KOLDREN-92654 format. One line per 5 residues: number of its first residue (from 1); for each residue x, y, z of N, C-alpha, C. Coordinates in Angstrom, 3 decimals. Example, Ala and Ser with C-alpha at 12.3 -4.5 7.8 and 13.67 -1.06 7.14 Angstrom:
# KOLDREN-92654
1) 13.190,-5.690,7.800,12.300,-4.500,7.800,13.200,-3.300,7.800  12.850,-2.250,7.080,13.670,-1.060,7.140,12.900,0.030,7.870
***
This chain:
# KOLDREN-92654
1) 0.846,-1.186,0.000,0.000,0.000,0.000,0.888,1.245,0.000  0.625,2.142,-0.935,1.419,3.363,-1.049,0.984,4.365,0.010  1.941,4.950,0.674,1.663,5.995,1.643,2.586,7.176,1.384  2.074,8.372,1.651,2.837,9.605,1.498,2.814,10.358,2.816  3.965,10.839,3.235,4.047,11.584,4.485,4.769,12.903,4.224
6) 4.052,14.006,4.475,4.621,15.334,4.286,5.275,15.832,5.569  6.219,16.736,5.409,6.838,17.411,6.541,7.342,18.764,6.069  7.686,19.609,7.027,8.304,20.885,6.694,7.404,22.100,6.793  6.133,21.885,7.078,5.252,23.027,7.211,5.560,23.827,8.467  4.953,24.988,8.566,5.163,25.822,9.735,4.649,27.217,9.502
11) 5.036,28.107,10.399,4.638,29.503,10.312,5.832,30.345,9.918  5.589,31.287,9.017,6.659,32.138,8.520,6.080,33.500,8.185  6.911,34.494,8.231,6.464,35.835,7.865,6.475,36.010,6.352  5.689,36.946,5.905,5.635,37.261,4.481,7.041,37.547,3.954  7.350,36.974,2.798,8.675,37.100,2.224,9.626,35.982,2.584
16) 9.236,35.163,3.516,10.089,34.071,3.972,10.015,32.855,3.066  10.708,31.812,3.486,10.800,30.582,2.694,10.529,29.366,3.564  10.045,28.323,2.914,9.860,27.028,3.547,10.152,25.952,2.514  10.583,24.796,3.007,10.789,23.649,2.135,9.999,22.470,2.679  9.085,21.999,1.881,8.287,20.833,2.242,8.891,19.586,1.616
21) 8.719,18.473,2.308,9.186,17.197,1.790,8.052,16.182,1.846  8.073,15.244,0.948,7.054,14.197,0.890,7.746,12.867,0.621  7.694,11.994,1.608,8.340,10.690,1.486,7.292,9.633,1.159  7.573,8.859,0.136,6.660,7.800,-0.288,7.164,6.446,0.177  6.231,5.608,0.569,6.568,4.235,0.918,5.555,3.308,0.263
26) 5.973,2.073,0.088,5.058,1.102,-0.498,5.162,0.992,-1.997  5.951,1.868,-2.620,6.148,1.757,-4.051,7.096,0.599,-4.341  6.905,-0.037,-5.484,7.819,-1.083,-5.891,8.792,-0.522,-6.921  8.464,-0.592,-8.164,9.394,-0.146,-9.189,8.915,1.073,-9.953  7.704,1.548,-9.681,7.146,2.556,-10.579,7.153,3.975,-10.028
31) 7.866,4.229,-8.917,7.867,5.590,-8.365,8.418,6.569,-9.390  9.435,6.149,-10.124,10.074,7.055,-11.083,9.125,7.462,-12.196  8.086,6.678,-12.406,7.168,6.949,-13.503,5.901,7.673,-13.055  5.809,7.933,-11.787,4.599,8.561,-11.259,4.545,10.043,-11.592  3.349,10.546,-11.690,3.118,11.982,-11.742,2.990,12.447,-10.297
36) 3.720,13.481,-9.917,3.738,13.919,-8.531,3.330,15.375,-8.452  2.723,15.721,-7.357,2.306,17.097,-7.250,2.123,17.557,-5.819  1.995,18.849,-5.696,1.650,19.491,-4.432,0.391,20.322,-4.657  -0.556,20.119,-3.767,-1.806,20.860,-3.791,-1.956,21.563,-2.449  -2.827,22.519,-2.401,-3.104,23.177,-1.125,-4.595,23.450,-1.010
41) -5.025,23.586,0.228,-6.445,23.806,0.481,-6.613,24.692,1.698  -7.508,25.646,1.566,-7.898,26.490,2.688,-9.298,26.079,3.115  -9.640,26.325,4.374,-10.976,25.950,4.850,-12.068,26.540,3.976  -13.001,25.695,3.581,-14.127,26.158,2.791,-13.847,26.324,1.316  -12.636,26.021,0.902,-12.284,26.168,-0.509,-11.879,24.819,-1.094
46) -11.896,24.759,-2.408,-11.482,23.535,-3.083,-9.958,23.386,-3.047  -9.547,22.142,-3.120,-8.123,21.869,-3.186,-7.611,22.337,-4.550  -6.509,23.074,-4.553,-5.990,23.609,-5.804,-4.568,23.104,-6.060  -4.290,22.873,-7.315,-2.957,22.444,-7.701,-1.970,23.591,-7.604  -0.819,23.308,-7.054,0.218,24.318,-6.877,1.338,24.117,-7.889
51) 1.920,22.920,-7.869,2.996,22.615,-8.811,3.122,21.107,-8.932  3.436,20.643,-10.123,3.533,19.209,-10.375,4.770,18.894,-11.203  5.141,17.624,-11.187,6.272,17.181,-11.990,5.969,15.810,-12.563  6.273,15.640,-13.850,6.035,14.368,-14.496,7.288,13.517,-14.548  7.139,12.317,-15.079,8.258,11.374,-15.157,9.392,11.924,-16.003
56) 9.060,12.812,-16.938,10.089,13.384,-17.807,10.718,14.640,-17.220  10.297,14.992,-16.010,10.849,16.175,-15.367,10.126,17.459,-15.693  9.163,17.381,-16.593,8.404,18.589,-16.915,7.568,19.028,-15.715  7.550,20.311,-15.466,6.804,20.848,-14.335,5.676,21.746,-14.818  4.670,21.865,-13.968,3.549,22.757,-14.229,3.263,23.515,-12.940
61) 3.159,24.833,-13.070,2.935,25.679,-11.915,1.600,26.403,-12.032  0.959,26.593,-10.917,-0.164,27.518,-10.881,0.385,28.922,-11.116  -0.384,29.756,-11.789,0.097,31.103,-12.102,0.516,31.866,-10.851  -0.174,31.624,-9.762,0.072,32.386,-8.539,1.425,32.083,-7.892  2.059,30.978,-8.288,3.320,30.613,-7.634,4.501,30.602,-8.594
66) 4.274,30.926,-9.833,5.373,30.912,-10.804,6.485,31.861,-10.374  7.704,31.371,-10.476,8.852,32.165,-10.081,9.147,32.136,-8.600  8.260,31.529,-7.803,8.463,31.490,-6.352,8.566,30.063,-5.814  7.857,29.131,-6.408,7.832,27.745,-5.924,8.539,26.844,-6.920  9.261,25.864,-6.376,9.978,24.902,-7.209,9.743,23.495,-6.681
71) 9.417,22.594,-7.568,9.259,21.191,-7.193,10.466,20.406,-7.676  10.857,19.436,-6.896,11.934,18.545,-7.290,11.681,17.178,-6.674  12.450,16.199,-7.103,12.262,14.862,-6.543,13.582,14.116,-6.543  13.687,13.223,-5.590,14.831,12.333,-5.481,14.264,10.922,-5.584  14.425,10.333,-6.753,13.818,9.026,-6.985,14.397,7.971,-6.058
76) 15.692,8.030,-5.824,16.337,7.034,-4.962,15.775,7.087,-3.551  15.440,8.272,-3.080,14.889,8.437,-1.735,13.371,8.393,-1.735  12.775,8.290,-2.914,11.321,8.306,-3.030,10.736,9.517,-2.307  11.324,10.646,-2.588,10.947,11.889,-1.916,10.783,13.007,-2.926  9.728,13.775,-2.770,9.566,14.990,-3.557,9.661,16.181,-2.610
81) 10.042,17.307,-3.164,10.251,18.514,-2.373,9.496,19.680,-3.006  9.066,20.585,-2.151,8.478,21.834,-2.610,9.224,22.962,-1.916  10.024,23.673,-2.693,10.738,24.839,-2.168,9.878,26.066,-2.435  9.527,26.755,-1.362,8.657,27.919,-1.465,9.418,29.150,-1.001  9.467,30.155,-1.845,10.171,31.391,-1.531,9.233,32.571,-1.724
86) 9.633,33.706,-1.176,8.830,34.933,-1.286,7.380,34.651,-0.925  7.189,33.982,0.184,5.850,33.566,0.584,4.949,34.755,0.889  3.680,34.581,0.570,2.672,35.602,0.786,1.580,35.035,1.697  0.841,35.896,2.370,-0.252,35.402,3.221,-1.235,34.515,2.465  -1.465,34.817,1.202,-2.407,34.012,0.414,-1.867,32.627,0.065
91) -0.600,32.364,0.395,-0.054,31.018,0.222,-0.401,30.108,1.391  -0.986,30.645,2.418,-1.326,29.849,3.594,-2.338,28.778,3.240  -2.215,27.641,3.921,-3.156,26.559,3.692,-2.556,25.241,4.110  -3.355,24.206,3.942,-2.896,22.847,4.204,-2.337,22.297,2.896  -1.081,21.951,2.910,-0.403,21.496,1.698,-0.346,19.971,1.676
96) -0.793,19.417,0.559,-0.815,17.974,0.374,0.129,17.577,-0.754  0.842,16.503,-0.568,1.545,15.925,-1.705,0.720,14.768,-2.241  0.926,14.477,-3.498,0.132,13.449,-4.138,0.919,12.786,-5.253  0.562,11.559,-5.541,1.127,10.858,-6.688,0.007,10.165,-7.444  0.273,9.928,-8.690,-0.696,9.246,-9.522,0.000,8.641,-10.723
101) -0.751,7.949,-11.533,-0.161,7.373,-12.735,0.265,8.463,-13.703  0.998,8.088,-14.693,1.463,9.065,-15.662,0.339,9.863,-16.303  -0.822,9.244,-16.401,-1.961,9.921,-17.022,-2.401,11.152,-16.237  -2.077,11.189,-14.950,-2.445,12.368,-14.155,-1.761,13.623,-14.672  -0.633,13.438,-15.322,0.118,14.591,-15.810,-0.421,15.129,-17.130
106) -1.491,14.510,-17.630,-2.134,15.087,-18.814,-2.811,16.400,-18.423  -3.447,16.394,-17.272,-4.004,17.616,-16.688,-3.481,17.703,-15.259  -2.229,18.043,-15.081,-1.549,17.848,-13.809,-2.086,18.662,-12.648  -2.712,19.781,-12.895,-3.182,20.606,-11.784,-4.606,20.256,-11.366  -5.142,19.199,-11.926,-6.451,18.705,-11.515,-6.289,17.572,-10.519
111) -6.943,17.689,-9.393,-6.789,16.697,-8.325,-7.338,15.328,-8.698  -8.315,15.294,-9.593,-9.025,14.047,-9.870,-8.138,12.953,-10.437  -7.032,13.307,-11.059,-6.202,12.305,-11.701,-5.262,11.563,-10.766  -5.154,12.028,-9.539,-4.193,11.454,-8.605,-4.838,10.404,-7.720  -4.004,9.463,-7.265,-4.551,8.324,-6.532,-4.218,8.331,-5.050
116) -3.054,8.830,-4.706,-2.598,8.740,-3.323,-2.292,10.130,-2.792  -2.739,10.384,-1.561,-2.565,11.694,-0.931,-1.953,11.534,0.445  -1.109,12.507,0.808,-0.616,12.550,2.162,-1.648,13.150,3.095  -1.275,13.287,4.348,-2.213,13.798,5.351,-2.222,15.317,5.400  -1.250,15.941,4.759,-1.185,17.394,4.716,-0.280,17.982,5.771
121) 0.310,19.109,5.444,1.139,19.852,6.397,0.750,21.324,6.289  0.574,21.957,7.425,0.050,23.324,7.463,1.153,24.345,7.206  0.829,25.284,6.343,1.703,26.426,6.078,0.916,27.687,6.407  1.491,28.516,7.253,0.846,29.767,7.639,1.823,30.905,7.412  1.401,31.855,6.597,2.239,33.009,6.275,1.564,34.247,6.837
126) 2.262,34.935,7.691,1.700,36.140,8.318,2.262,37.384,7.648  1.436,38.412,7.632,1.851,39.663,6.977,2.624,40.555,7.917
***
């Protein structure tokens, strides 16, 4: 059974940085081929795609985070990372990592294509 565990969330002032990590377990040989992503959700709002990465390394960013957020992955460690810089109060939310089959990367910022989700890690940015 595939499991994802996020870490690295916390509270930071506007303009600050945070690095989130997501460790996967239960994968056999196909982690390298998975579509991976980070989503976030605020209370009462829908979960939104933040940034994703496909098996070929191609990334997709939400317009609101372009130039500020970077996704990366270490296949050997089965870990993906979200480096967040120049954080704004509107970046606050519960951040989830997710993985799915390669087909999820056809529309990577849509949550419906992904199969496995972590429990989330809270990010709070104060002004």
